[in-house]
C-alpha positions as CSV (number, residue, x, y, z in Angstrom):
1,M,88.3,41.8,116.6
2,A,88.7,45.5,116.1
3,D,86.1,47.9,117.5
4,D,85.3,51.4,116.6
5,I,87.7,52.8,119.1
6,D,90.6,50.7,117.7
7,R,89.7,51.8,114.1
8,A,89.6,55.5,115.2
9,G,93.0,55.1,116.8
10,E,94.5,53.5,113.8
11,R,93.1,56.3,111.7
12,I,94.5,59.0,113.9
13,D,97.9,57.3,113.9
14,A,97.9,57.1,110.1
15,E,96.8,60.8,109.7
16,M,99.6,61.9,112.1
17,T,102.2,60.0,110.2
18,A,101.0,61.5,107.0
19,R,101.2,65.0,108.4
20,L,104.6,64.5,109.9
21,R,105.9,63.4,106.5
22,V,105.1,66.9,105.0
23,L,106.5,69.0,107.7
24,P,109.6,71.0,106.7
25,V,112.9,69.6,107.7
26,F,115.3,72.3,109.0
27,D,118.7,70.7,108.2
28,I,120.3,74.2,107.8
29,P,122.4,75.1,110.8
30,S,121.1,77.9,113.0
31,L,123.1,81.1,113.5
32,P,124.8,81.6,116.9
33,E,123.6,85.3,116.9
34,C,120.4,87.0,116.0
35,I,120.7,88.8,112.6
36,S,118.5,91.6,113.9
37,C,119.9,92.5,117.3
38,G,123.2,90.7,117.5
39,E,122.3,88.9,120.9
40,E,123.2,85.2,121.3
41,I,120.4,82.8,120.3
42,P,119.7,80.3,123.1
43,S,120.9,76.7,122.4
44,K,117.4,75.2,122.7
45,R,116.1,77.6,120.0
46,R,119.2,76.9,117.8
47,A,118.6,73.2,118.1
48,I,115.4,73.6,115.9
49,G,117.7,74.3,112.9
50,G,117.5,77.1,110.4
51,V,117.0,79.8,113.1
52,R,118.2,83.3,112.2
53,R,116.6,85.5,114.9
54,C,116.2,85.4,118.6
55,F,112.5,84.8,119.8
56,D,111.7,88.5,120.4
57,C,113.2,89.7,117.0
58,Q,111.4,86.8,115.1
59,K,108.0,87.7,116.8
60,H,108.6,91.3,115.8
61,H,109.5,90.3,112.3
62,E,106.5,88.1,111.9
63,S,104.1,90.7,113.1
64,S,105.5,93.3,110.7
65,V,105.4,91.0,107.8
66,R,101.8,90.1,108.7
67,Y,101.0,93.9,108.9
68,W,102.5,94.7,105.4
69,N,100.9,91.6,103.7
70,H,97.5,92.7,105.2
71,S,97.8,96.3,104.3
72,R,98.5,95.6,100.6
73,R,95.1,93.9,100.0
């Protein structure tokens, strides 16, 4: 007989499964070198797939995009 904890666990599992289905799939290969600075992208970062910038350049890129998107409002 299922109790409230069992039902809550099942609901959480179902919600997580649904959320994982809608995550983007990065099946595009990562670049070996950063398109911004030319440095090698570490293998663990490249394993994500679709990576084009090293961590520092990506962080800088995202902050500049956020700044420009915010300033146009």
